[in-house]
RODO-2510 file (C-alpha; in nm, 4 decimals, decimal comma):
residues 130
     n   res          X          Y          Z
     1     m    -1,4651     2,2468    -3,5596
     2     m    -1,2139     2,0333    -3,4094
     3     q    -1,1444     2,1098    -3,0184
     4     s    -0,7959     2,1069    -2,8808
     5     q    -0,7138     2,0246    -2,5333
     6     i    -0,4836     2,2055    -2,3013
     7     v    -0,4019     1,9990    -2,0103
     8     h    -0,2478     2,1575    -1,7014
     9     l    -0,0812     1,9086    -1,4501
    10     p     0,0592     1,9877    -1,1045
    11     q     0,4219     2,0960    -1,0855
    12     k     0,6861     1,8359    -1,1214
    13     g     0,7074     1,6582    -0,7624
    14     v     0,3664     1,8007    -0,6431
    15     l     0,1635     1,5058    -0,5224
    16     i    -0,2288     1,5432    -0,4882
    17     m    -0,2552     1,2451    -0,2962
    18     y    -0,0285     0,9420    -0,2251
    19     i    -0,1548     0,5867    -0,2979
    20     k    -0,0006     0,2834    -0,2003
    21     t    -0,0732    -0,0530    -0,3081
    22     v     0,0932    -0,3899    -0,1908
    23     t     0,0240    -0,7249    -0,3080
    24     f     0,1075    -1,0272    -0,0704
    25     e     0,0558    -1,3539    -0,2399
    26     v     0,0524    -1,6091     0,0501
    27     l     0,0070    -1,9875     0,0936
    28     a    -0,3509    -2,0666     0,0684
    29     e    -0,3129    -2,2513     0,4313
    30     a    -0,2049    -1,9239     0,5786
    31     k    -0,5096    -1,7262     0,4958
    32     e    -0,6533    -1,6906     0,8310
    33     t    -0,3229    -1,6007     1,0010
    34     f    -0,2300    -1,3601     0,7275
    35     s    -0,5823    -1,1964     0,7379
    36     e    -0,5364    -1,1156     1,1068
    37     k    -0,2160    -0,9348     1,0201
    38     i    -0,3904    -0,7435     0,7412
    39     r    -0,6629    -0,6530     0,9824
    40     k    -0,4197    -0,5017     1,2309
    41     d    -0,2373    -0,3169     0,9572
    42     i    -0,5426    -0,1586     0,8296
    43     a    -0,6694    -0,0623     1,1797
    44     s    -0,3288     0,0959     1,2604
    45     m    -0,3235     0,2748     0,9097
    46     k    -0,6616     0,4259     0,9799
    47     t    -0,5539     0,5962     1,2892
    48     f    -0,2404     0,7264     1,1749
    49     e    -0,1679     1,0689     1,0784
    50     g    -0,2304     1,1538     0,7273
    51     c    -0,4086     0,8302     0,6339
    52     l    -0,7229     0,8921     0,4409
    53     q    -0,8358     0,5412     0,3696
    54     s    -0,6960     0,1902     0,3855
    55     e    -0,8651    -0,1289     0,2720
    56     c    -0,7714    -0,4953     0,1451
    57     w    -0,8792    -0,6764    -0,1480
    58     i    -0,8623    -1,0636    -0,1738
    59     n    -0,8346    -1,3094    -0,4617
    60     e    -0,8358    -1,6697    -0,3703
    61     k    -0,6759    -1,9317    -0,5896
    62     k    -0,5967    -2,2833    -0,5634
    63     a    -0,2719    -2,2900    -0,3829
    64     s    -0,2407    -1,9294    -0,2740
    65     v    -0,4468    -1,6207    -0,1856
    66     d    -0,3605    -1,2622    -0,2878
    67     f    -0,4022    -0,9806    -0,0395
    68     q    -0,4048    -0,6326    -0,2071
    69     l    -0,3585    -0,3729     0,0484
    70     v    -0,4588    -0,0351    -0,0703
    71     s    -0,3994     0,2749     0,1168
    72     k    -0,4545     0,6605     0,0511
    73     w    -0,2435     0,9208     0,2302
    74     q    -0,2165     1,2990     0,2301
    75     e     0,1444     1,2830     0,1274
    76     k     0,4133     1,0005     0,0850
    77     k     0,6030     1,1009     0,4172
    78     h     0,2968     0,9896     0,6235
    79     f     0,3042     0,6483     0,4857
    80     q     0,6535     0,6417     0,5244
    81     a     0,6394     0,7495     0,8831
    82     w     0,3590     0,4779     0,9221
    83     l     0,6185     0,2049     0,8024
    84     k     0,8882     0,3458     1,0442
    85     r     0,6787     0,3288     1,3654
    86     p     0,8440     0,1588     1,6295
    87     e     0,6420    -0,1633     1,6734
    88     h     0,6584    -0,2155     1,2864
    89     l     1,0533    -0,1951     1,3013
    90     q     1,0767    -0,4037     1,5904
    91     k     0,8694    -0,6946     1,4353
    92     h     1,1214    -0,6873     1,1486
    93     r     1,4128    -0,6874     1,3689
    94     e     1,2893    -0,9933     1,5626
    95     a     1,2176    -1,1835     1,2387
    96     y     1,5595    -1,0947     1,1080
    97     r     1,7191    -1,2217     1,4333
    98     a     1,5171    -1,5361     1,4544
    99     e     1,6079    -1,6083     1,0931
   100     k     1,9809    -1,5529     1,1396
   101     e     1,9697    -1,7775     1,4796
   102     g     1,8005    -2,0633     1,2787
   103     n     1,4732    -1,9971     1,4724
   104     g     1,2852    -1,8390     1,2139
   105     k     0,9545    -1,9395     1,0911
   106     p     0,9121    -2,0332     0,7275
   107     s     0,7702    -1,7446     0,5376
   108     v     0,4095    -1,7786     0,4295
   109     v     0,4669    -1,5103     0,1648
   110     i     0,5288    -1,6342    -0,1946
   111     n     0,5503    -1,3068    -0,3621
   112     k     0,5195    -0,9288    -0,2444
   113     s     0,4977    -0,6493    -0,4784
   114     g     0,4231    -0,2791    -0,4495
   115     q     0,3074     0,0162    -0,6513
   116     d     0,3088     0,3910    -0,5912
   117     y     0,0406     0,6243    -0,7480
   118     s    -0,0572     0,9827    -0,7109
   119     l    -0,4049     1,0993    -0,7763
   120     f    -0,5222     1,2197    -1,1312
   121     d    -0,7212     1,5279    -1,0233
   122     d    -0,9507     1,6320    -1,3271
   123     s    -1,0009     1,9601    -1,1786
   124     l    -0,6438     2,0378    -1,2775
   125     v    -0,7329     1,9784    -1,6210
   126     s    -0,8779     2,2640    -1,8238
   127     f    -1,0128     2,2510    -2,1983
   128     s    -1,0312     2,5229    -2,4324
   129     k    -1,2117     2,5338    -2,7456
   130     n    -1,0845     2,6500    -3,0972
***
């Protein structure tokens, strides 16, 4: 006899966990400098309210290095609060001001992309047999 599945997912808009991935492709010669930035970001995240886990995966290529930053949060609002912390906003303001005044450093970031996920919790899935 064939089994049918009844899948129960969370209500629309209800996240079980918020996962953010950001990939930075940087120039190979900037690997060490960018590694230090990533180390600081991970340390900052791990002590921030709502952060469950933070880690970075790396992929070295000939001319560039990919840093895949993966962080898991209780809710999206926790990640957004981390992004809006004063020291982070200040660094962006300073970089923008320096660039506008012609004193900005050339960016070592070739490309940046991000993805948002929520956890698929199989405990929310129930099966019935027919």
